[in-house]
N, C-alpha and C positions, 0 to 999 in steps of 0.2 A: 120425571124427577124422582118418583118413588123408587125407581130402579137405580138411578144414578147416585142418589145420596148414599145408600149402603155401599155401593161400589167405591164411592169416594172415601168413605170411612175405612173400608177394607184396604183400599189402596194406600191410605195414609199410614195405617198400621203396618202394612207390608213394607212401606218405605222405611218406617222406624226400625222394623226388624232387619231390613237390609243394611241400614246405616249401622246398626249394632253389629251385624255380621262383618261388614267391612272394617269397622273399628277394631274388632277383635282380631281380624285377619292382619290388619296393618301392624298391630302390636306384636303379633306372632312373627310377622316378617322382620320387624325391627330387631326382635330378639334373635332371629336366625342370622341376620346380617352382623349383629354385634358379636355373637358367638363365633361366626365364621371369621370375622376380623381378628379376634383374639387368637383363634386357632392358627390362622395364617401367620400372624406376627410371631407366635411361639415357634411355629415350624420354620419360619425364615431364620430366626435367631439360632435355632439348633443347627440348621443346615449350614448357615454362614460359619459357625464355629467349627463344624466338621471339615468344611472345605478349606478354610484357612489353615487348620491343623495339618491336613493332608499336604497342602502346598509347602508348608515350612519343613515337613519331614520328607519332602521329595517323593510323595506317593500320589502323583497326579493320576496314575492309572486307576486308582480307587474312586476318583471324583465322579467318573461316569456311573459307577455303581450307586454312589450316593444320590446322584440326580435321578437314576432309574427307580430307586426306592420311593421317590416322591409320587410316582405314578400308581403306587399301591392304593393310595387314598382315592376312592371312587370320585370324590368331589374335585380332585385336581385334574383339570383337563389337559394341561401341558406345563412343562417347566423347562427353563433354559438358563445356561450360564454364559454371559457375554464378557468379552474382553474390553479393554479401554477404548477400542475403536468401534465397538458395537457389533463385532462378529461373534457368531454363536460358536462357543467352544464345546459345550456338552448340552444335550437336550433329551427329553423323553421321546421326542420324535426324531428318528434318525435322519430324515430328509432335511431337517433344519441345520444340521451340523455343517459349519464352514460358510454359511450364508450370512449376509448382513441382516440383522433383525429388522432394520427399517424396511426391507423388502417383504417381511412377513407380517408386520403390524405397523400402523401409523403412530402408535403410542409406544414409548414416549418419543416426543420430537427431539431434535439435536440439543436444544437448550435445556429441556427437561432432563434429558439423559445426563448431561454434564452436571446439572444441579443435584440429581439423585446420587451421582458418584461423589460429589463434593460434600454433601451433608452426612453421608456415612450412617444413615439410619433408615429403618423400614418405612415404606410409604405404600398406602393402599388406595386404589382407585376403583370405583364402581362403574359399570357400563351404563349407557343412557337408560336402558330398561331395567337396570339394577338386577339383572339375572346372572351377571357374571362379575367376578371380582379379580382384579389384577394387582399383584403385590410385587414390590421392588425392594431389594436389599443390596447395598454396596458390599463388595467382597474384596479384601486385600489379598493380592496374589503375589507371593514371594516365590518366583520361579526358580531361584537358586536355592538349593537345600541348605538349611542352616542360616539363611539370611533373615535377620530380624526385621528389617525394613522392607516393605513390599516393593516389587518392581513396578507394579501398576495396580490400579483400582478397577475391578470389573463390576458386573451387575448381575444379580440373580433375579429371574423373572418367574412368577407363578401365576397361572391362570386358573381360577377357582370357579367351578360351576355351581350356582345356587338354585338353578331352575328346579331340579328334582326335589330338593328340600322344601322349596316354597310350594310346589304342587302338592306334595304330601300333606303339608300343613293345611292347605285349603280343603282337601278332602276330609281330613280329620275334623275340621271346624264345622263343615256342612253337616256331617253325620251327627255331631253333638247338638245341633240346633233343631233337629226334626221334632221332638216333643214340644218344644216351645212354640214352633210354628202351628202345630195342631190346636193347642189350647187357645192361642191368639185368634185363629180364624173363627173358632166357635164364638168367642166373645165378640168379635167384630160383627158377626151376623146378627146377634141379638141387639147390639147397639144400633145397627143400621136400620133395623125394623122400627125401633122406637123413634128415631130421628126423622125417618121418612114420613111418618104420620104427622109430625109437627111442622115440617118445613116444605111440604110438597107444593102447596098453593102459591106462596110468594116466589118460590123458585121458578115455577112454571111461568109466572108473569115476567120475571127478569129475563128468562130465556127467550120469551117472545119479543121483548124490547130489544134485546141484543141481536136477535135474528133480523129484525127489521132495520136496525142501524147498520148491520153488516151489508144489508141489501141496498143501501144508499139513501135510506130515509133518515136524513139528519134532523128532521123535525120531531121524531118520536121521542116521548119522555116517559119515565117510570112514574107510576101513581102510588107507590108504596110510601107510607108515612109512619112516623114513630121513631123510636130510638133503637130499634133492633138493627142487627148487623146488615140484614138484607135491605132495610130501608136506607141505611147509610150508604150501602153499596148502590142503591138506586139513585140517590142524590148525586153521588160521585159520577155515575154514568150520565146523568142529565147534564152536569157541568162540562164533562168531557165532550159531550155531543155539541154543546153550544160553542165551546172554544174551537173544536175541529171545523164546524161550519164557518166560523169567522175566518179561520186560517185558510180554508179552501177558497173563500171569496177573495182574500188578499192575494193568494198565490195566482189565482186566475187573472186578477188585475195586473200583477207584476209581470206575468207571462205575456199579457197583451201589450204592456208598455215596452217590454224587451223586444218583442217582435216588431213593433212599430219603429223602435230605434234601429234595429238591425237592418230593416228594409229601407230606412230613411238615410243612413249615412252613405257617403260617397265611396267608402272603401269596401272591398269584397271581404266577406266573412264566411268561413267554412268551419263547422264543428265536426269532430269525430268522436267515436266512442273509445273505450280503452284499448281496442284492438286496431285503432287507426282507420276504421271504416267511416265513411261520410254519413253524418246524421242530420246535418243542417247546412243550407246555403242560402245567402240572401240574394236579392236580384242582381246586385253588382257582380257577385261571384258567379252567378249563372251566366251573365252576359260575357264576362271575361273568359271563363273556361269553356263556354259553349255547351255546357251540360245543364239540363233541368234537374231540379231536386228529386223529382219522381224517378228519373233515370239513374241519378248518381247515388241515391240513398243505398247504403249497405256496401257500396264498392270501396276498394282500398283507395286511400287518398292519392297515392302515386299515379293511379290511372286517371283520376279526374283532374288533379293538380299536377300537370306535366311541365317540369321546368328544366332548362338547360343553361349552360354557361355561354354568355354572349360572345366570348372570344374563341373558346375551343369547340363550341357547339356540341359538347358532350353533356349527357344527362347529369343533373345535379340532385343530390339526395335531398328530399323534402325534410324539413326540420322536425316533423311530427315524431319520428322514431326517436330522435335525440331528446325531445321534450319528455316523451313517455319513459325513456330510460333514465334521464337525469333529474326530471322535475324542474328544470330551469327554463327560463324564457330564452328563446333562440331567435336569431335574425338572419336573413339572407344578405349576401353581398350585393353591391349596387349593380354588378354586371350579370344579374340573373334575368333570364327571359322566360316568360310563360307562353307555352304553345297551346292554343285553344284547340277544342275538338275539331273545328273546321279547318285548322292549319294557320289561323291568324296568330301573330306573335306580339307580345306586349312586354316592354321593359318594366319590371315591377320591383317594388321594395316591400318587404313583408316582415312579420314577426309572428312567432307562435308561442302560446302560453298554456300551461296545464289547467284543466278544469278539475277542481278538487271538491270532494264531498265534505260534510261537516267534520268528519273524523280525519280529514287531511288526505284521504286516499284519492289518487288520481283516477278519474272516471272517463277522461277524454282530453281532447286538445282543441283549442280554438285558434284558427289561423286567420290573421288579418293582413290584407295586402291591397296595394293600390297601383294604378297604372301611372308610371313615371316616364313613359316613352318620350313625350315632348320635353320634359325636364332633362332627361338623359341626352337627347339629341342637342338641346340647347347647350348643355354643359360640354358635350363633345365639341360642338362648334366653337364655343368660347375657348376651350383648351387649344384647338387647332389655331385659332386666331392669335392666341397668346404665344404659341410656339413660333408662328410665322413672324409675329412682331419681335419676338426675342431673337430670332435668326437675323432679321433685318438690323436690329440694334447692334448685335454682335458683329455683323459684317461691316458696320460703319467704322472707318479708321479713326474717327474722332472719338474723344473721351466723353462718354455719356454716363451720368449718375443721377440718382434720385435721393432726396432727403425729405424727412417729415418736418413738422413745424419746429421741432427741437434740434434740427440739423443732424438727426440720426440717419445713417445711411439705410435706405430701403432696397437698393439694388444698383447695379452698374453693368456695363458691357465688357467684352473681353479686352478692348483697348484700355479701359480704365484699370482692369485687373493687372495688365502688364505695367501700367504706370505705377500702381500702388505696390506691386510686387506681392500681392495677396489675392487669394481666391475670393469670389463674391461672398461665399459663406463666412469667411473671416471678417468681412467688412460689415455685414449685417449687424445692426445693433450698436455699432461703434460711431464715434464722432471724429471730427478733424483733430481734436485734442489727443486722440489715441495714436495719431500718425505724424503730426507736425509739432513743431515747437509751439509754445503757448502764444507767442506773438503772431505767428502765421495763422494758427488756428483761430485766434480771436478776430483777425481780419476777415477770414472766411465767414465766421459767424455773424459779423457785423453786416456783410453783404447780404446774407440770407435773411436777416431781420429786416433790412431795408426793403428787400423784394416782397416779403410777406406783408409788411405794413402798407406799402404803396400799391402792391398788386401789379407793378410794372417790371419789365425786364431790365436787366443791367448787363452791360458788356464791358470788359476790360481785358488788358493784357497783363500777364504775370509770368515771372520766371519761376520754374519749378525744377527739382532735381529728381531724376528717376532713381530707383534703388541701386542700379548699377553704377551710379555716379554721373550719368549723362545729364547735362543741364540744358533745358529747352525753354523756349518762349511759347506760352499758350495764349491763344485768343479765346477767352471764355465768355459765354453768354449764359446767364441764368434767368429763368422765367418761372413764375409760380404756376402750380396746377391747383384746381379747385375741386372741392367736394360737392356732394349733392345739396348741401346747404348754401352753396355759393361762396363759402369762405375759402381762403387760401389754405390748402392742406399740406403743402410742402413745396419743394423747389426741385426743378429738373435743370441740369446743367449740361452744356455741350462745350468741350474745349478742343480747339484745333491747333496743331503744332505749326507755328508760323516762323520757326527759327530760321530756316533756309531763306524764306522770303525776306525777312528782316535783314539777314546777313547780306543778301544780294543787294538790297536797297542801300545798305550801309557801304558795301564795297563800291557801288556805282557812285555814290556821293563822294566817297574818299578818292576814287579815281579822278573824278572831275576836279576836285580841289587840288589833288596832287599834280595833275598836269597843268593846272592854272598856275600853280606856284613853282613848277619845275624850272621853267625858264628863268625865274627870278632867283631861285635858290641854288641852281647849279653854279659851281665855281668856275664857270667857263663863259666865254663870250659867245652868245647866241645871236644870230643875225639872219636876215632874209634879204634876197635881192630880186629884182625883176628878171624877166627872161633874158635880157641882154646884159645882166650883171650889175645894174645900178642898185646900190644899197638903199633899202626902204624901211628896214626895221633893225634895231639893236637893243639888247636888254641892258639892264643897269650896269652889268659888269663891263660892257663895252664903254659906256659913258665914263665909269669910274676909272678904267684903265687909261683911257686916252685923255681924260680930264677935259672933255668938250662935249657940247650938245650933239644930239643926233643929226641936227640939220647940217652941222659942219662936216659930218661923215657921209651925208647923202650923196648919191651918185658915185663918182669916183674919188671923192675927197679922202677916202681912207688910204689911198695909195701913198700919200705923202708921209704916212707914219711907218712905211716899210723901209727897212735898212736899204740904203742905195745899192749895196752890193747884191742884195737878194731880189730887187724889184724886177730886173729884166727876166729872170727865170720864173718868178711868180706870175708876171703878166703873161708870159708865153704859156704857162701851164693853164692859166684861167681861160685864155682864148681857145686853147685846144679842148678844154672841157665843155665850153659853151658850144663850140662848133660840133663836137662829137656827141653832145648830150650825155656824157659819161660822168662818173663821180669825180669830183675835184678833190685833190689832196696834195698838200705842199707844206714843207718845213720852211719857216721864214722867221726873221727877227723883226719884232715890232717895238717901236719906241714907246716907252712908258711916259706918263706925264712928268715923271721926275727927270727924264732925259736919258735914262738907261734903256738899253735894248735887251729884250728877253726872247728866248726861242719859243715859238708857238707851232703847233701842228694844226693847220687849217683844213677842214673837211666840209664838203657841201654835196648834197644830192638833189637832183632835179625832181620837181613835182609836176605832174602832167595833168592837163584838163581832160574832159570827157572825150575829146577828139584825139588824145595822145600827144598833143603839143605841150612843150615846156611852158608852164605858167609862172613858176617861181623856183627859186633856189633856196633850200634850207641849209644853213651852215652853222658851224661852231668852231671856235678856236680855243685850243687847250694849251696852257702854259706847260712846256716840256723842258724848262730850264733845269729842273731837278733831275730829270731823266738824263739829260746831257751830262750833268755833273756825275751822275751814277755810272754812266758809261765810262767816264774818265776814271772813276774809282775802281770800276771793274777791271779796267786795263791794268791799273796799279796792283789790284789783288792778284791778277794772273801772274804778274812778275814776282810778287811775294810768294805765291804758291810754288813757283818754279825754283826760287832761290832759298826758301826756308830750310833750316837745318833739321827741324822736327819732321817726322814722317806724317804726311797728310793723306787721308783716304776718304773718298766721297763714294757713297753707295746710294742706290735708289731705294724706293719704298719696298721693293722686293728683296732687299738685302744684298744684292749683287753689286760688285765694285764697278763704279762708273769711271773713276779717274784716280790716279795716285801721283804724287810728286816725286822728283828724283831722290829726295831723302828717304822716302819709303823704299825705293828700289835698293838703295845702298844698305839700309838697315835690315831688310828681309832677304835680300838676294834674289828677289823676283823682279823681272823687267816689267815695264808698264804693259807690254803686250801680253805677258803671262798673267798679270793680275786682273786686268780689265775683263769683266764678265764673270769672274770667279766669285765665290762666296767667301767672306772673311774667315769662315771655318777652316779654311786651308792653313791658317796660322795657329790653329788650336794646339795647345801644349798638352792637354789631357790632365792638367793639374787642378782644374776648377770643376766643381760638381755642377750639374744642371741648375741647381738652385741659384748659383752665383749669377749665371746669365739671365735667369728669369727675373731676379731682383734688378739686374742692370737695365733690362728693357722695360720693366715696369716703371722705373724711375724716368727713363727717357720718354715713355708715353705720358706719364702724369706731369712731369716737371719740364720736359723738353730738354733735359740735360742730365749727364752722368759723368762723374769723375772718379777714378779709382786706379788701383794698381792691378796689373794683369801680366800673366806669363804667356809669351807667344813662342812659336817654333819657327826658326828660319828655314829657308829652302834646303840648307845642308843638314837640317835636323837639330841644330844647336838651339838650346833654350835661352831666352833672354827676357828680362823683366822690363816693364815699362809703365809709365804713368800715362793713362789713356783718358782723353776727354771726348765725349760724344755729345754732339748738339744736333738739333733738328733744324732743317732749312725749309720753312714754309713757302708755298707758292703764293701767287697773287690772290688766290681765293682763301688763303689761310690753311689749306690742307698741306700736310707734310709731303714735300716733294723729294727731299734728299736728307741723308744723314752724313755729318762730317765728323771724322775721327782724327784727333791730333795725338800723336804718340811720341813720348820721349823715352830714351833708353836709360833705365836706372838699375841695370843688372848688378853693377858693383855695389851700389848702395844696398840692394836687397840681400846680397850675399853677406854683407857685414851685419845687417839687421838680423838675418836668420841665425848667424853665429852667436850674436848677443842673446837672441831669444832662447837658443838651445842651452847656452850657459846659464840662463836664468831659470830654466824649467827642467833641466835634466842633470842627473848626477854625473860629475866629470869623470869619476872612476868607472862606474858600471854601465853608464849610458842609460840607466833606468830613470823614469820620472822622479823628480825630487819632491820635496814636501809641497812646494807651490803648485806643481802640476798635479800632484796627488789630490790636493784639496779641490782643485778645479774639476778634475774628472769625477771625484766623489760627488760633488754637488750636481754635476750633469747627470750622473747615473741615478742619483736619488730622484731627480725630476722625472727621468725616463721611467723609473720603476713606479713612481706615483701615477703617471699617465697610463701605463700598461697594466697596473695592478699586479706586478710581479714581485718576487723576493730578491733582495740584494744581500750579499754576505760581505763583511769586512773582516779580514784576518790581519792580526798583528803578530809578527814573528821576531823573536830575539834569539841570537846565537849564544849557546853556552860555551864557556872556555875561550871565547874569542880574545878577550883581554889578555888571558894567559899566553895564548899563542903569539899575539902581537908583541907582548913584552919579551918573550923568550926568543922567538925567531926573527923579530924585527918587523918594521912597518911594511917592507916590501912583500914579505911573505903574508903578512896580514891582508894587504891589498889583493894579493893573489887568491887568498881564501875567499874574500868578498866577491871577487869576479866569478869564481867557480860557483859560489852559493847563488849569485844572481842568475847565472846561466841555468842552474838546476831549477830554480824557482820558475823561470820563464818556461822551462820545458814541462812544468807540471800544470800549466793553466792553458786556457783557450786563447785564441787570437783576440777575442773581444774582452778578455780580462786585463786588468792593469796591475803590474808589479812595480812597486816604488821603493826607493831607499830613502828613509827619513834622515839617516845619519848614523855613523858608527856601525853597529851590527844590527840595527833595527830596520825591518822591512815591513811593508804593508801590501796586501793583495785585495783588489776589488773584484768580486765575482757577481756580475749582474745577470738578470734574466734567469733566476733559479726558480724551481717549483717549490722547494722546501729546503730545510737545513741539512738534509741528508747529503745533498750534492756537495755542500761546503765541507761536510765531515769527510767525505771521500777524498777531496782535494787535500785537506789537512793531513790525512793518513798517508797519502802519496808523498807529500812534501817531507814528512818525518822519515819515511823510508829512504828518500833520496839524500836527505841531510845526514842520515846515519851511515851512509857509505863513506869510505876513507877519502881524505883530501890529500893528494900528492903535493907536498910542499918541500922544496929544498932537497929533493931526492928521497924524502921519507914520507910515510903514510901517517897522517894525523886524523884524529877523530873529533868531530864536533856534533853536538846535538842541538836541538832547537825547542823552544817553547812557543806555542801558538795560542792566541786568544781569538775567539770567533764571536761576532755579534751579527744579528740579522735585522734588516729593514723590511717591513715596518714593525716586526714583532717586538723588537726591543726598544726602538725609539724612532721618531720621525725627524729628529734634529741631527744635523751633520756633526756638530761638535760633540753631542752626547753619544753618538755612535762611536766616535774616536775614543772617547773616555771609556765606553763600555768594552771595546776591543782591548784597550790597554789593561783594564782591570782583569778581564778574562785571561790575558797573557800572564799577568803576575800570579793569578790563581793557578794556572797550569804549571808555572815554575815552582810554586810552593808545594804542589803535589809531587814533584820530582822532575827530573830531566827527561827530555825527549817525549813530551806529551802535549796535548791540546785540551782546551776547555772552552765550553760555550758560556757566554755571558748569562747570568741569572740575576733576578731582582735582588737576591740576597747579597750579591757582590756589591751592588750599588749601595745597599744599606750598610754593608761592612765598610765600604770605602768612606761613606759619609760619617760612619761612627768613628773610624780611624782618624779622619780629618778633624772631626770635632775633638777627639781625645788629644791629638797633637796640639791643636790650638789651646785647649785647656791646660795641657802639660807645660806649654811655654810660660804660662803665668802662674803655675803651681808653686814654684820656688818663691817668687816675689810675694805671693799671697799667703805664704806659710802653710800650704796645704800638705807638703811632704813631711813625713815624720820617720824617725829611725827607731825601730824596736830592737830589743836584744834578747836572744834566747841563750840561757846559760848552758855551758858544756861542762859535764861533770867527769871526774876521774873515776875510772873503774879499777878495782871494785869499790874503793872507799867512798865515792860520792861527793868528794870535795869539788867546789866550783873554782876552776882556775882559768877558765876561758869563757868567751861568749861570742856569738855570731851576730853581726849587725845586719838587720833585715829592714828593707825600705818599705814604707807604707804611704799610700796616697789617700788622704781624706777629702774626697771630692764633695763640693757643696751640694750637688744635686744627686749624684750617684752613690754617695756614701763611700765606704772603703772599697778601693779599686785594687784588684789583685796585681802583683808585680808581673805575673805572667801575661797580663793584658797590656800594660803600659811600657814595660822594659823594651820589648821589640820595637815599639813605636819610637822610643827614645833613641834606640840604636839607629833606626832608619833615618830619623830626622837630625841626628847629630847632637841632640840634647843630652845624650848619655855622658858626654865629657863634662858638661857643667853639672849635671846631677851627680855623677860619680865623684867629682871633686868635692861637692858639698857633703855627700855621705861620708867620704873619707875624713873630711875635717870634723864632722860631728862625731864619728867613731874615735878619732884620735883624741878629741877633747874628753870624751867619755872614758877612754882608756887611761888618760893622764889622771883623771879624777879618781878612778878606782885604784890605780896604783898608789896614789897618795893616801887613800882612806882604807883600802882593803889589803892588798898585797902588791909588792913591788914588781912581781913577775906576771901580773895579770895581763892576759892577751885578749884582744878583740879581732876576730877575723872579718874582713870586708870582702864582699863579692865584687869582682871586676868583670866588665864585659870584654870579650875578645877585641872589640872595637877599640878599647882603651889600650890594652896591652895584655900579654900573656901572663897569667897569675903565677906566683911561686907555688901556691898550693893548688893542686889539681882537683877541683871540686867535682862531685858527681863522677867519681872514677868508674870507668867501665861503661859509661853511657855517653851519648852525644858525640862530641868531637874529641873526647878524651881517648888517649891511647898510650901504650907503654913507651912510645918514642918520646913523649913529653917528659917522662921520668928521667930519661937519659939526657935529654936536651937541657932541661932547666934544673936549677938548684932547689929541689923540693924537700920540705921537712915533714909534711903531713899528707896523708891520703884519706879522703872521706868516702865512706861507703854510702851510695845513694839510698834514699828512703824506699825506692821501688824494690830493692833487694830485701830490705828489712821487713817491709809489709808482708811479703810472701814467705817469710822465714818459717820453715817447718821441717821436722825431722825427715831425713832421707830425700830432701828436695834438692833441685839444682841450685836454688838460691842459697841454700845452706852450704853446699859445696863451694860455690863461688865466694861467698863471704869468708869461709874458712881459708880458701886459697889466697884471697887478697890479704888477709891478716898475716898468714905465714910469709908470703912474698914480701910484704912491707917490712916485716921484722928482719928478714934476710938482708934487705937493702938498708937497714938501719933507719927506717921511717916509722913514725907513729901513725896510728889508725884512729879515725874519728867516725863513729856510726851515727847517722842522723835518722830522725823519724821513729825513735824508740817509744812505743806507747804501752807496752805490756811488760809485766814482770818476767814472763817467760823469755821475751826477747832480750831483756837485760841479762838474765841468768845465762842464757846461751852465749852472749857476747863475752861475759866474764869468763865463762869456761873456755872460750876460744882464744882468750888472751887479748881481746880488744882493749885499747888504751883509754879511749874517751867515748862518751856517748851524749847525745842531746835528743830531746823529744818531749812530748806532752806528759810522759810518765814522770819526768823530773820537773820541768817548768814550761809554761807557755811563753811565747815571746811577750816582752813587756817594755814599757817606756823606760828611759834612762833613770828617772827618780825612783821608780819601782825596783829597778835592778840594784840601785844603791841601797835601798831599804832592805832588799832581800839579802844582799851580801853583808850588810851591817848586822843582821840578825844571825848570820852564820860565820862571824869573824873568828879566826883561829885564836885559841887561848894563848 
């Protein structure tokens, strides 16, 4: 103790010095790392700036030098510049260039690499031993010189070695601590000597106590007392010894209890250490494995615990390795077999769990298993029995099903699956309410409840319907099955199909009843006789017919009812039948109780006994009076067939002719011998499509009759029309046996009807379809286009100058022109197209089955070219053009009437654009047409509603400016549209004929105004009124030089004034054509002795020029705007001459 205590003190001081040394060293290391980090960041920033500058200036070759300069620093181990994909572009190590950096270093990873590039700032990472520092800096690479934005972001990587700096710091620190260590050691030696003298004895005692305690003497105790540290330490040692002794005793008891438990349980237990080697086995485990613990201890578990798969016989991995690897509890499958050391095999079930220390560390595995060989064999046997039972149940053709107490299906056989139309899996958990209507399901549930409550079986028959619609009768028996508690647990049902049996029983019963009633129900006399012919039975029909009882007819009494003329033959026939034992058959007349005789057919057959002798005769007599009458009628019919004037043809069901009458031969030219055996198709005219005959025979099959008109061909090839009636002639069993055709010649009638039809549907002049046929075909083609989804074009064509030619050359030449035009139109279209003449010079063309409007446009262009060719009329060539309007279905409209309107509007639009042109319909045409129609309607009421007004624009004398004339201008103040321009409504008035009424009204208004002004202002005041050419040709030629004005009018009419149109005045400028024209007009007018009026003068320059040119009068906004009559009066009153 005296030596240990100083050593302890010295050691403590040394530890203190070492702690101080390491503390100082750690501070120095931290300073080195901080300085290195700052240096690297600064170096990265400078290098990044230089590299980016070199890239922008296109000096990439200097980048390698920049990277190489980094290696000058001894602390930099390596440096590399990476591109965006991680490939090394430049490096201090030449072998790195061109390689992926990921092959050279695991840091940074792909995600870290992308993050460093994205953050664009320096990042520093220390190695695990903090001896190396790796720094990263994103670098912008503008590979195109002068490019401001980089093409890609690369990464600069620096590896900085700190080991040399840190090693140098440690050496420096150790050398600086040598003096301190020397002084400290001297002080420690002195202190240790003093302490040793004071503490030696108590310490020796404690060392002795501790030594004995370590040797296993847990009863030793410290005898130190007091409050000193050693005494306190001795007390603590005493308490620890007492607690440890108690713990050891408890552990020993627990271990003993565990051993007793492990050796007492019926399961095998094997424990292993952390390496999977056996450390413990209980008796059950030793018995099952065949290994003793002494032999198995330390062996791998796989050697002692050898398990295989029961089916494949291949080794199965023990679960210990999985438990050691995962720390989870593992179990083996039920098909695991343990193979004992001696070769015995056991079916086992086991589980393995980890053995953990207090800190959770796995120190081994415990494996618990038990022998389930008998249980496995029992389960296998049970499964085999269940499979056998299942096979037997499925093989039974009867329906078998199981339900629980709630009528929920538990299972069924294959026959029941077919009945339900569902697999067993779909039935499980379902009830009858899921498959049947509520009433049927409720009935089934009621049966189930009755069985469960009474515990007795119930049988009944029920009709059910299979999913395929088959309806069958099932004989169902339901019985309860019971659980372990003796209570009914459910219902098992067996249903057998007894449909055929029931039907056979029913047929047998019906047959017996039918044959019992047959003799009474047959409308025949049924009788039997003895072997020698004596009557011994007659049914009610016999009694009723003869009006006497059976006893009066017995024996040979029936013979007195036979007609006397027939009795000898009948008796002879009967005797012959009896003697020859053959069938008896005879026609005879029997007297009815009314006294009349009726024909009967009597038949009888012999019935022989077991020896072959005739025992009885069974006979019946049928009334054949109607047949006799029918034979007479048939004879009459044969005569009618031969003598009839209508052709009659009879065919078989195969369609071939069976017979014809003489009228047929006369009408067709074929003899009976030539016709019989032939098919009526030999009469085919070819004028009827297959659909005609299909509809004919469909009517015959469905109604048994057809009547209609048909064209046939005679033997000589001549066609003739007829009215044909076809009827079916059924046989005795109702099947069709023959067809009868009755044919009447209506050729003359059909020719007359056809002529009438052509007159009604075709143009008499051109032979083209007329308006009626055009409408019918248009409707048909529209329906066809709708079905096929195709385009249809409708063209309206109107000839220009036709009226002029018709008036000048006459109607005969006009008709010739129409014939030529129709022929040309027909030559411009396909056979499937329709050209129609509506009347006059208007034609229509229907073009079906088009892909688009371009096809219609090409046809229109072709028509215009043909129509532009000269027409030879009366020995001279005449020229006619055409205007064509085109509309498309369904693009423009789906309605037939609207299509016709569209084409008409398009035609007028084409004519307005000029002659010899075509125009497609547009929506604006419809809007224009509606607008024009509305305007015409409103215009008709404008006069009555005082909406029309007359304005007057003064005409001044040049150069003086005196007002001596005025022009009357019409204005329409519409209640909704406001002031309507004359340019809009005057053409409508001309087209509608309202121009006459409106013109007369304007003339009267102007005349009244002129009369007023002559009275109040000046006697020679004049008002000019505009007249439409529709009314008459005006004396004053307004708008000279434009429109329809021409010099010929000056010569033709008595004209006083010529007006220069405003269009010339508006563009009046020096050296212009309008200036020359205006000057020429003025000079020419004066040469002819006419006065000139210029309209539309709005500037002083225009006025001055007109004065200089010698124009007589002028009007325009420069002088006055148009004004109402009272305003004109007021204006003139203010300028009245003095």
